[in-house]
KEVEX-233105 format. One record per residue (C-alpha): residue in three letters; z, x, y. Coordinates in steps of 0.02 Angstrom, whole numbers, plus 50000, padded with zeros to 5 digits. Each point is the difference from the previous one (the first is absolute). Example, Ala and Ser with C-alpha at 12.3 -4.5 7.8 and 13.67 -1.06 7.14 Angstrom:
2
Ala503905061549775/Ser499675006950172/
// end
This chain:
75
Unk619664397751962/Unk500144988249855/Unk499705006449824/Unk499914990549839/Unk500645008249842/Unk499804993349825/Unk501505003149888/Unk500194997249816/Unk501494989849943/Unk501105015249967/Unk499645007550171/Unk500324983350084/Unk501694998349916/Unk500425018050047/Unk499574996550182/Unk501014984050001/Unk501485008949922/Unk499945014450126/Unk499814987950143/Unk501524990149943/Unk501105015249965/Unk499555008450165/Unk500104983950100/Unk498305003750074/Unk498364990850013/Unk498705004349869/Unk498855006650136/Unk501385011850059/Unk500255006549823/Unk498135003049983/Unk499905008950169/Unk501485011249954/Unk499245003749830/Unk498375005650081/Unk500935011050125/Unk501055007549859/Unk498445003349895/Unk499095008350146/Unk501515011250038/Unk500145005549818/Unk498145003949991/Unk500205011350153/Unk501555008449926/Unk499115003049835/Unk498505007450090/Unk501115011650102/Unk500955005249845/Unk498385004649909/Unk499405009950151/Unk501645009650012/Unk499935003749814/Unk498225006750016/Unk500535010950147/Unk501465007249900/Unk498865003849852/Unk498775008850117/Unk501405010250079/Unk500635005349827/Unk498255005149946/Unk499815010050162/Unk501665008749968/Unk499445005049825/Unk498335006650064/Unk500895009350140/Unk501215007949876/Unk498545005649891/Unk499135007550151/Unk501585009150053/Unk500105007649827/Unk498195005550007/Unk500225007750172/Unk501505010049945/Unk498985006949853/Unk498885008650126/Unk498444990449952/
// end
């Protein structure tokens, strides 16, 4: 697939600089940047999911502790 991307002057210079420093073609730098971005999106999503699971577990532990206290009161 061929894709055309419009870059402003700053982005173009950044791409040229990266390409030169990494000794890679501009297209390779762009492909690697897309892969890196996609990987980080997935990691961020997984991190948010794990955080939500931990918050839910903690809330469940608190509710369970409250219930245990109520049960031992004989109610």
